N, C-alpha and C positions, 0 to 999 in steps of 0.2 A: 504494500500500500504506500503510495507516494506521500511526500510531505504535504503537498497541496490537498490531497484527499483527507489526510489526517487533520489538517487545520479546518477543513470544511466540516468534518464530522464533529470536531470539538466545538465549533461555533454553533452547530445545530443542537448539540447536547446542552450547551449553556442556555440557548434560547428556550428550549422545551423545559429545562429545569427551572428557569426563571419564571416562566408562565405558570407552572404548577405551584411554585412558591407563592406568587402574588395572588393567584386565584383562590387558593385554599387559605391564604391569610384572610381574605374577605369572608369566606365560608366559616372559618374558625372564629372570627370576630362576632359573627351574627348568631349562628344556630345553637351553640351550646348555652347561650344566655337568653335565647328567645323565649323559651318556656317560662323562665323566671320573670322576664319582662311582661309577658302576658298575664302571669299570675299576679304581679304587682298592679296590673291594670284592672284587676277584679274578676278575671275569668275563672269559672269553676273548673273542676277536673274534667267534666264531660265536654265543656266548651273548649278547654285547652286541647283535649284529644281531637276534637273536630278540626280546629284551626291547624294543628300540627300535622294532621293526616290529609288535609286537602291538597297540599303540595305533592305528596307521593301519588295520590290518586290521579291528579292531573298528569303527572309524569308517565303514568301507565299508558295514557293516550298519546301524549305529545312526543315522547322519546322515540317510539318507532316511526312516527311521521317525519321527525327531523332526520332520523337515520336513513329512511328511504329517499328523502329529497337529496341528501348528500351522495348516496350511492348512485342515484339516477343521473344527477347533473354535475357531480364533481365540484361542489361548492362549499367544502368544509370550512375553509377560512372565512368566507363571506358570512356563512351562518354563525360561526363563532363570534365574529365582530358585532353583528347585529344583535345577537341574543345577549351578549355581555353588556352592551350599552343599554339595552332595554331593561334588563334585570336591575342594573345599577340605578337607573332613573326611577324605576317603580319603588325601589326600597326607600327612596327619600320622601315618599308620601306617608309612610308609617308614623313618623313622629307627630304629624298633625292630626292623626286619627285617634279616636278613643271609644270605639264601638266594636262589639264582638263580630257583628256581621260585616263591617268594613274590614276588620282584620282578616276575616275568613275569605272575603273576595280578593283582597290584595295579595294574600299569600298564594292563592290559586293562580292569579295572573303572573306573579313573580316566577312561579315554578314552570309556567308555560315556556318561558325563555331560558331559565337556568337549567332545565332538564336536558338541553342540547349539549351543554359544555363538556361534561366528563366523557361521554361515549365518543365524541368526535376527537377530543384531545388524546384519549387512550389509544384510539385507532391510529392517529398520526404518529404517536410515540412507538407503537408496536411495529408500524411500517418502517420506522427509522432503524430500530434495533435489528429487524430482520435484514435490512439492506446493508447496514454498516457493521453489525455485530454489537455486542454489549448486552446488558440486561435491562429490562423494563423497570425493575425495582430500583436501579441506580438513578433513574430519572424521577420516578414517582415519589421517592423518599423526600424530595424537596417540597412536595405538597404537604406531606405529614409534618415536616419541619415548620412550614409556614402556618399551618393550622395550629400547631402546638404553641408557637410564639404568640399568635393572634389571640388565642383564648386567654392566655396569661395577661397580655396587655389590655385586652377588653375588660377583663375582670377587675383589674386595678382601676382603670379609667371609669368604669361604671359605678364603682364604689365611691370614687371621689368626685366625679362629675355627674351629669345627667345620664340616665340609662339609655337615652336616645343615641348615645355615642356609637352604639353597635351598628346602627344603620348607616352612619356616615363613614365608618371604617369600611364597611362592606361595599358601599357605593364607590368610594375612592379606589379600592382595590380592583373592582371590576372594570372601572374606566381605564386604569393602567393596563390591566390584562387585555382589554380590547385593542389597545395600541400595540401591545406585544405580538398580537396575532399576525401583524404585517410581516414579521421577521421569522415566522414559523415555516417549516418546510412546505413547499407547494403540494396541494392535493393532486391526486391523479387527474389527468385530463382526458383519459380514454373514455369514450362514451360507450358504456356497456349496452349491448342489445338484449341482454338477459332480462326477463321479467322479474323484477325485484320481489313481487309477491310470491311468485313461484319458487324463487330461491329460498325465501324464508319458510315457505310451506315445506319444502324438502328438508330444510334444516330441522324443523320441528318434528319431523318423522324419525330423526335419529334418536333412539331411546336414551342414550347417555346424555345428550344435550337437553332433552326435555326434562329428564330427572335433575340435571344440573340447575335448571331454572327453578324447579321446586325446592331444591336444597338452598339455593340463593334466596328465594322468597322467605324461607324459614329462618336462615341464619343472618343474612344481611339486614333483614327487617328488624331484628332485635338489636343489631349493632347501631342502626340509625335511631331506634327508639331510645337507646341509652343516651345518645346525644341530646334527645328531647328531655328525658326525665332525670338525668344524672344530677343536674343542678338542684332539683327538688329533693332528690335522695340525699345529696351531700348536705344540704341545709337541715334535713330532718335528723341527721346524726350529729348536728352541732357545728357544721362547717359554715364558712362565710362566702360571699361572692368572690372575694380575692382568692380564697382557698379553692373555689371551683376552677378559677383560671389556672392556679398552680397545678391542680390535679390533672387538668386537661393538657397542660404543658408537658408534664412528666409522662402522661399516658400516650399522647400523640407523638411526643418526642421519641418514645421507645420504639415506635414503628420504624424509625430511620435505620438503625443498625440491622434490624431483621429484614427489612426490604433489601438492604445492601447485601445481606448474606443469603437471600432467598434463592438466587441463581445456583449457588453451590449446594444448598440443601436440596433443591429440586434435582440437580444432576446426580446427587448421591442417593437420595431416597425415592425419587419419583414425584411427579406432579400431584397425583391424587393422595398419596400418603401424607404429604405436607399439608394439603388442603384439609384432610380428615383431622390431622393433629390440631390445626388452627381452630376447627369447629369444636373439638373436644375441650380445648383450653377455654373457649368462649362459654361453654356450658358451666365449667367450674367457676369461672369469674362471676357469672350472674347468680349462681347458687350461693357463692360466698357473700355477695352483696345482700341477698335475701336474709342472711343471718344477723343483720344489723351490726357490722363490724365498727370499731371505733375509727375516728378520723385518721389517726396515725397509721392504722392498718390499711386503710384504703389508699393512703398516700404511698405506703411502703410497697404495695402490690400493683401499682400502676403500670409497671414494666410489662405485665402480662398482656397488655393491649398490643404490644409489638408481636407477641407470639400468636395472637388471635387475628386481629384486623390486619396487621402488617403483612403477615404471611398469606392470609386469605386474599387480599387485594392483589398481591403479586402472582398468585397461582391462578386465580379466577380469570383474569384477563388473558393469560396465556392459554388456558383451556378453551376459551371462546375463540381465540385466534386460530387454534389448531382445528377446530371443528367447522369453521365457516369458510366458504369459498371466498375468493378475493372480491368478487363483485357485490357481495352482501355483507361485508365485514362491519361497516358502520351500523347497518341495520341489526346485525347480530349483537354488537356491543350495546346498542340501544335496547334490545330485548333483555339482555342481562341486567342493564340498569333499571329497566322498567319493572322487572320482577323483583329485584332487590331493593333499589332506592324507591321504586314506585309502589307496587302492590304490597310487598313485604313490609315496607315502612308504614303504609296506610293501615294495614291490619294490626301490626304491632302497636302503633300509636293509638289507634281506636280502642283496642282491647286494654292496652296499658293504661290509658286515661280513665276508662270505666273502672278497672280494678283499683286504680289509685283513689278514685272518689269513693268507692264502696268499701274497700278493704285495706287501703293504705299503700304507700309506695313500696314497702318491702315485698308485698305480694305481687306487685307488678314485675319484680325481678324473679319471682318464682315462675311466673308465666314465661318470661323470657328464657329462663334456664330450660324449661320443658320444650319450648319451640326449637331451641338450639340443639337439644338432644335428638329431636326428630331429624334435624338436618344431618347429624352424624350418621344416622341409619341410612339416609338417602345417599350420601356420598360413599358409604361402604358398598351400597348396591351398584353404584356407577363403577367403582373400582373392580368389583366382581365381573361386571359386563366387559370392561376394557381388558381385563386379564384373560377372559374367555376368548375374546376376539383375537388377542395376540397369540394365544396358544393354537387357535385354528389356522392363523396365517403361517405359523411356524410348522 
């Protein structure tokens, strides 16, 4: 590989890493403290569950649409820029609103645009590492770092300034990220003649991929529900808003080294064993929280997020990339996001909010542990299917 090619590869790596960092800085500034913000505005547990679940349910519909548009017309960067600017602008309306229904509607509109960002960016990143080499986790870890730092900063600022600061941090980050899209790698310009709907239909006929979507629904839904309810849980055991930021800083920060090591772990143990391990760790984490541990114990065990979310993110994207044909890869990424970030988060947020109101926040984590345990069973089934297919080929 020539020095010119190496320089080009390094520049693209820096651009993608910078994008992940600044985008997830905005996400980290907003979402972990959003449930606390709404709670302080007087929303009940059921109302909180509805508001926090409308975004995921909107994503179920919009993510596949964004994905199919990108696959059909090759406009990934254009869609990224428009959706980032739109989501950032909409977030600035929240501080002047004070009504459950307005919060509900605005959250839904915000997620129409935000839902496009991660599947498109993940696809661009995976195309890059497939073309030039390297590991997806080495790029994605910058998003975890940005998220971690943002929650800590936002927690401190919201404790000492107005809570509305989380929306301004989010908007500024997304505006910067939209500018950075101009320097991301160009999307493919080939016009595929394939019928995108047919390609997705064929993909869904693959048993291991359909089961993977079910497992993602069960596991990723609880991971995102934790972002919603952790602040309430942490305050219930005696923590502060600043402490919420610190806990998220340590937890999300722990994803960085494990994403860095994910490639070596996958090469040594295999993609699905690492994914199953990540799911099992998630079960243990939610069960531990349901036992009402003390604040020091929660802080001391934040590193397990790297073993769960960090490893799962790194393995899940690679699994989708392996199963999807080139012409439907953005759509496949969108389906993965739709079932995990969308449907899974919707169900977990709704059920979690209802359980929180009726039985308390600790029982919300009992539900999350049970749902995660079911995902372990699903991923074990996929592993069995893949091992059987491999033995037949051999």
